[in-house]
C-alpha positions as CSV (number, residue, x, y, z in Angstrom):
1,X,-0.1,0.0,0.0
2,X,1.1,3.6,-0.4
3,X,2.6,5.6,2.4
4,X,1.0,9.1,3.3
5,X,2.7,11.6,5.3
6,X,1.8,15.1,6.4
7,X,4.6,17.6,6.3
8,X,4.8,21.2,7.0
9,X,6.8,24.3,7.0
10,X,5.9,28.2,7.6
11,X,2.4,27.3,8.8
12,X,1.5,25.4,5.7
13,X,0.9,21.4,5.4
14,X,0.8,19.1,2.5
15,X,0.7,15.3,1.9
16,X,3.5,13.3,0.5
17,X,2.6,10.0,-0.9
18,X,5.4,7.4,-1.6
19,X,4.6,4.8,-4.0
20,X,6.4,1.2,-4.5
21,X,4.7,-0.2,-7.4
22,X,1.3,0.8,-6.0
23,X,-1.2,3.2,-7.0
24,X,-3.1,6.0,-5.3
25,X,-6.4,8.2,-6.1
26,X,-6.5,12.0,-5.1
27,X,-9.0,14.9,-5.3
28,X,-9.1,16.4,-8.8
29,X,-6.4,19.2,-9.2
30,X,-4.7,18.4,-6.0
31,X,-1.1,17.5,-7.6
32,X,1.7,20.0,-6.7
33,X,4.5,18.0,-8.3
34,X,5.8,14.2,-8.3
35,X,8.9,12.6,-8.8
36,X,9.9,9.0,-10.1
37,X,8.6,6.5,-12.6
38,X,5.0,7.4,-12.0
39,X,2.1,7.8,-14.5
40,X,-1.3,9.5,-14.2
41,X,-4.6,8.6,-15.7
42,X,-8.0,9.3,-14.8
43,X,-10.7,6.6,-14.6
44,X,-13.9,7.2,-16.3
45,X,-17.0,7.5,-14.0
46,X,-20.0,5.4,-14.2
47,X,-23.2,6.7,-15.8
48,X,-24.7,6.9,-12.1
49,X,-21.8,9.1,-11.2
50,X,-22.3,11.4,-14.1
51,X,-25.8,11.8,-13.3
52,X,-25.1,12.7,-9.7
53,X,-22.4,15.3,-10.6
54,X,-25.4,17.3,-12.1
55,X,-26.7,17.8,-8.6
56,X,-23.4,17.6,-6.4
57,X,-20.4,19.7,-5.4
58,X,-18.4,16.6,-5.1
59,X,-15.9,15.9,-8.1
60,X,-16.4,12.5,-9.9
61,X,-13.1,12.8,-11.5
62,X,-10.2,11.3,-9.2
63,X,-7.0,11.3,-10.8
64,X,-5.0,7.9,-10.3
65,X,-1.3,7.9,-9.9
66,X,0.6,4.5,-10.6
67,X,4.1,3.5,-10.3
68,X,7.1,4.1,-8.0
69,X,8.3,7.5,-6.5
70,X,6.8,10.3,-4.6
71,X,3.6,12.4,-5.2
72,X,3.4,15.8,-3.6
73,X,-0.1,17.3,-3.2
74,X,-1.1,21.0,-2.7
75,X,-0.3,22.8,0.6
76,X,-3.0,24.4,2.8
77,X,-3.4,26.7,5.9
78,X,-5.8,23.9,7.2
79,X,-4.6,20.4,7.7
80,X,-5.0,16.8,6.7
81,X,-6.2,13.7,8.6
82,X,-4.8,10.2,7.7
83,X,-7.4,7.3,8.6
84,X,-7.6,3.9,7.8
85,X,-10.6,2.1,6.2
86,X,-11.1,-1.6,7.3
87,X,-13.0,-4.5,5.5
88,X,-16.6,-4.5,6.4
89,X,-16.7,-0.8,7.1
90,X,-18.7,1.9,4.9
91,X,-17.5,5.5,5.7
92,X,-19.6,8.6,4.6
93,X,-17.4,11.8,4.1
94,X,-18.5,15.4,4.3
95,X,-18.8,17.4,1.3
96,X,-15.3,18.2,-0.1
97,X,-13.4,16.4,2.5
98,X,-11.8,13.7,0.5
99,X,-8.2,14.4,-0.5
100,X,-6.3,11.0,-1.4
101,X,-6.6,7.3,-0.8
102,X,-5.1,3.9,-1.4
103,X,-6.1,2.3,-4.8
104,X,-7.5,-0.7,-2.8
105,X,-10.1,1.8,-1.4
106,X,-13.4,2.0,-3.4
107,X,-14.9,5.3,-3.9
108,X,-18.8,5.6,-4.4
109,X,-21.4,8.1,-3.4
110,X,-24.0,8.4,-0.8
111,X,-27.2,10.5,-0.8
112,X,-28.6,12.0,2.3
113,X,-32.3,11.8,3.0
114,X,-34.2,14.5,1.2
115,X,-35.6,16.2,4.2
116,X,-32.0,16.3,5.8
117,X,-30.7,17.9,2.7
118,X,-33.6,20.5,2.7
119,X,-32.8,21.5,6.4
120,X,-29.0,21.6,6.0
121,X,-29.5,24.2,3.1
122,X,-28.3,21.7,0.5
123,X,-31.2,21.7,-1.8
124,X,-33.3,18.3,-2.3
125,X,-30.2,16.3,-3.2
126,X,-27.1,16.1,-1.1
127,X,-24.5,13.8,-2.4
128,X,-21.3,12.8,-0.4
129,X,-18.4,10.5,-1.0
130,X,-18.5,7.1,0.4
131,X,-15.7,4.5,1.1
132,X,-15.4,0.8,1.2
133,X,-12.5,-1.6,1.3
134,X,-9.3,-1.5,2.9
135,X,-6.5,1.1,3.1
136,X,-5.7,4.5,4.1
137,X,-7.5,7.6,3.4
138,X,-6.3,11.3,3.6
139,X,-9.1,14.0,4.5
140,X,-8.7,17.6,4.1
141,X,-9.7,19.3,7.5
142,X,-9.8,22.7,9.1
143,X,-8.2,21.4,12.2
144,X,-7.4,18.5,14.6
145,X,-9.7,15.4,14.3
146,X,-11.2,13.5,17.2
147,X,-12.4,10.0,16.7
148,X,-15.8,9.4,18.5
149,X,-17.6,6.2,18.9
150,X,-21.3,5.9,19.6
151,X,-23.0,2.8,20.8
152,X,-26.8,3.3,20.3
153,X,-26.3,6.9,21.3
154,X,-26.5,10.2,19.7
155,X,-24.3,13.4,19.2
156,X,-25.8,16.9,18.6
157,X,-23.5,19.5,16.8
158,X,-24.1,23.0,16.3
159,X,-23.0,22.7,12.6
160,X,-21.6,20.3,10.3
161,X,-18.6,19.5,12.5
162,X,-18.5,15.9,11.8
163,X,-16.5,15.2,8.6
164,X,-17.0,11.5,8.7
165,X,-19.2,8.8,9.9
166,X,-19.6,5.0,9.4
167,X,-22.7,3.6,7.9
168,X,-24.2,2.8,11.1
169,X,-25.0,6.3,12.2
170,X,-27.6,8.5,10.4
171,X,-27.8,12.3,10.2
172,X,-30.8,14.5,10.6
173,X,-31.0,18.4,10.9
174,X,-33.5,19.9,13.3
175,X,-34.2,22.5,15.8
176,X,-32.2,22.4,18.8
177,X,-35.1,23.0,21.1
178,X,-38.6,21.3,21.5
179,X,-40.5,24.6,21.5
180,X,-40.4,27.5,19.0
181,X,-40.4,29.9,21.7
182,X,-37.2,28.4,23.1
183,X,-35.7,28.1,19.8
184,X,-36.1,31.9,19.3
185,X,-34.4,32.6,22.6
186,X,-31.6,30.2,22.2
187,X,-29.6,31.9,19.3
188,X,-29.0,28.2,17.7
189,X,-30.2,28.1,14.3
190,X,-30.1,24.3,13.9
191,X,-28.7,21.0,15.4
192,X,-26.9,18.4,13.4
193,X,-28.0,15.0,15.1
194,X,-26.0,12.0,14.6
195,X,-27.5,8.8,15.9
196,X,-26.7,5.0,16.0
197,X,-23.9,2.8,16.5
198,X,-20.7,3.3,14.8
199,X,-17.7,6.0,14.5
200,X,-17.6,9.7,14.0
201,X,-14.6,12.0,13.0
202,X,-15.2,15.3,14.9
203,X,-13.4,18.4,13.8
204,X,-14.7,21.4,16.0
205,X,-11.5,23.7,16.5
206,X,-9.8,25.0,13.3
207,X,-6.0,26.0,13.0
208,X,-5.6,29.6,13.8
209,X,-4.4,30.6,10.4
210,X,-7.2,28.7,8.7
211,X,-9.8,30.5,10.8
212,X,-8.2,34.1,9.9
213,X,-8.1,33.3,6.4
214,X,-11.9,32.2,6.4
215,X,-12.9,35.2,8.5
216,X,-11.4,37.5,5.9
217,X,-12.9,35.7,3.1
218,X,-16.5,35.6,4.7
219,X,-16.3,39.1,6.8
220,X,-17.7,37.0,9.6
221,X,-16.3,35.5,12.8
222,X,-18.7,32.5,13.0
223,X,-17.2,29.3,12.4
224,X,-19.0,26.4,10.9
């Protein structure tokens, strides 16, 4: 399998992928440079994936790098989280979170329930990247990541701070309070509710440079 390493300097972070007669998939446009006997191709998506792309912000084109050498991906003020997908697991990633993965990891799409998509302000169709197989995956994140395990339990977040979850956990978006009066007084607009049994990847605190960059771009101090 490929070897993934997060490197950094001057507050910037990037991913180095070392290949030894192996292959890796990355997000479209993620390459910075590569060295060695490596070739790049782009596997054509299925007809279903082409149809999904009409309603999704997720890229359906994920380049594949094969051979022996090193691939260096673009840098960011945010960060990267390296995780392992095990046989029998199915992971659902948040939108635009996928960055790279072993060639043995199978990429597909997952559609959230229509009512959840509507209340999350994602329209009627909210498609995300889903992962199966066995191997390592790199996620593009805003800050440090904490893994939380639920056993017939639920986690309630103020926003989309969960960047990944296993298939046994469902997502719903609802009012954070029972009554409309409390909702009006609380100052909380919505609650993302994750319920079931499985694992969550939680990213609530951004790296400070990443937060400053977002605040300048949006003109708001709110982080979500």
